N, C-alpha and C positions, 0 to 999 in steps of 0.2 A: 467546520461543522463537526459535531461529536459523532463518533463511530457507532455509538449505541445510545439507548435512552433508558431512563430509570426503570420503566415498566418491564423491559427485557431483563434487567438485572434482578428485580424482585422475583420474577417467574423462575429464572434459571437458578438463582441463589437459594430459593426456598425460604426466604424470610420476608417480613412485612415492613411497611413504612413505620409501624410502631416500634419495631426493633432497631431499624437503621433509617434515619431521616433521609428524605429526598435530597436535601442540601448536601449531606455527606456523600450520598451516592453520586451526585453530579460532580463533586470534587474528585472523587475516586476515578470517575470516568475520564476526567482530564488527565490524571496521572497515567492511567492505563493506556490511553491513546498515544501519549508521548512515548511510552514503553514500546508499543507496537511499531511506531515509526522507526525507533532506534533498532528494534529487532530485525526488521526487514530492510532497513536503510532506504526507505521510501515513504512517501505520504499517500494516504488513501483519501485525502481531502479533495476539494474541487479547486482548480486553477492554481496549483502550486508552481511557483516560479522555479526554473532550473537553468543552470549553465553547465554545459558539459564539454570537456576538451578530450578529443579522441585521437589517439596515435594509431596510425594504420601502417602496417608493414606486411603486405600481402604476398604470399608465395606465388610464383608463376604457375599458371595452369598448363596442363599438357596440350590443350587446344589453343593456347595463346590468346584466348579471349580475356580482355582486361576486365577486372571486376568493377562493379558499379553500385555496390550496396553497402550501406552503413546501418548498424543497429545501435540505437541509443539505450542507455540504461534506464531511462525514465519513460514510462508509458502508463496508460494511454496518453498520447500526445494531444494537446488541445489547441496549441498554436506554436508557430515558429516565428520569432521576431528578429532573429539574426542567424545566418548560416554562412560560414566562411571556410574556405579550403586553402591550405598552404602546402606545397610540396617542398621536400628538402633540397631540391635542386634549384629553387628559385625563392627570392625574397618577396615576390609579388603574391598578394592574396587574391583569391577569386571570391567575390561576394555573390551568393545565390539568392534566389527569390525568397520572400517571406510568405507566410501563410497565416492569416488571421483566424481567430477563434470563430468569428462570424461565418467565414467561408467553411470552416471545418464542421460547424454545426449543421450545415446543409449538405454535408457529405462531399464537399469540393476538396479533394485530397491531392490534386495535381497542379503543378505550376509549370512554367516553361523549362525549369531546371530539374525537376524531380517529381516522382510519385511517392506518396507516403501511405503506409498502412499504420494508422495511429494506434490501433489496439495492441500492437506488439513492438512499436517503436522502429519499424523497418522503413528505411529511406532508400529508394532506388533512383539513382541519378539517370537523367535522360539527355542532358545537354553535354555530358562529358563522361569519362571513365576515370577510375583510379589507377594510375600507372603503377608499374612494379618497382616502386621506390618508396622510401618512408614518406608518409604524408601525415598531415594533421588536420583536424576539423574542429571548429568551434560552433556549437549549436546552442542557441538560447531561446527559451520559450516557456510554455506552461504545460503541465500535465495533471491528470487527476480524473476524478469521477464525479458526475453530477449526483449520483446516488452511491453510497458506500456499498461495496460488494457484500453479499449476504454472509459469506464466511467470516469476513472481517467484523461485521456487526456482531455475529455470535461470539467471536473470540474476545472482542472488547467487553461484551456483557459478562462473559464467563470470568475473565481475569479481574474485572471489577468486583464480581461476586466473591471471588476468592479473597481479594483485598478486604472486602467488607467483613467476611467471616474471620479473617486473621485479626483484624482490628477489634472485632467483637469479642473474640475469645481471649484477646490480650488484655481485656479489662477496660477498654475504652468506653464500653457501654454497660448498662445495667443488665447483669445476667440473671434475671429472675426466671425461675422455671414456671411460674404461674402468674397470671394477672386476672384482674376482675373487671367485668363490664356490668353495667346496670342489669340486674335480674338474671345474669348468667355468669358462669365461671368457665374459663377455657384452660385446658391443660396442654401446654406446648411441648412437653417432653423435656428431656435433659438437653440443654443448649450445647454443652461441650461435646457430648456424643453425636448429637445431630450435626454440629458444625464440622467435626472431623470427617464424618461420612460424606458430607456435602463437598468438602474440600477435595477429598480423594476422587470422588466422581467427577467433579469439575476439572480437576487437574488432568485426568485421563483424556477428557474431551478437548481440553486446551492443547495438549501435546499433539493430538491428532490433527487439530485445525492448523497448528503451526507447521506441521509437516505437509499438510495438504496445500496450504497457501504457498509455502516455500517451493514445493514441487511444481506447482502451477507456473510460477514465474521462471523456474529453472527450465522447464520443458519448453516454454515459449522462447527462451533464449536459444536453446539448441535447435529448435525448429527453424530458426532464421539464420543462424550463424553459418549454415551450409552455403549461403549465397556468396560468401567470401571466396570460395574455392571452385 
């Protein structure tokens, strides 16, 4: 699904469908969404497949309690179709229970082997612990959002609007300062000056959103990583 819609782009960009066609805006949204995925190294779409290999080498705790938590890089988790553990001292793999999207949609987040907090990608093992030796985990499933997060929607619309203005000012579109409609005449001002001001304003907000979205996921990681120790 697209992260934003053309109506958002027109409002935030300050231009009309007469100046930039809806077809062009929708094409630019697709380019922008791909850029956002690359920027954050994750998708904000629904049911995105992932496979993650995690190497675990956990330092020994002072209280000798063996850790039992794993944090994935992909979240919110929507399903787990494969979960395998392998310790360095054995060639035998341990296959843990799966968890379907159907179960997770009704908030069934626990199996015989683990409990999961899907919103932050935290998996807490219940049937075993992670020994103090190098271990590996393979986790395969899906993650994503049924509705694109509000900040991501806004970022997509803003970056698309910036792209539209850049294309517009680059001569890809007719840069008339005035146009006529039946019985009326509208003065839209100087497009170049208007475009530069819009780009500056949009860029400031885009930078704030990038920082905000990035900090959100970084803080979620740090809030869960303490479970290792």
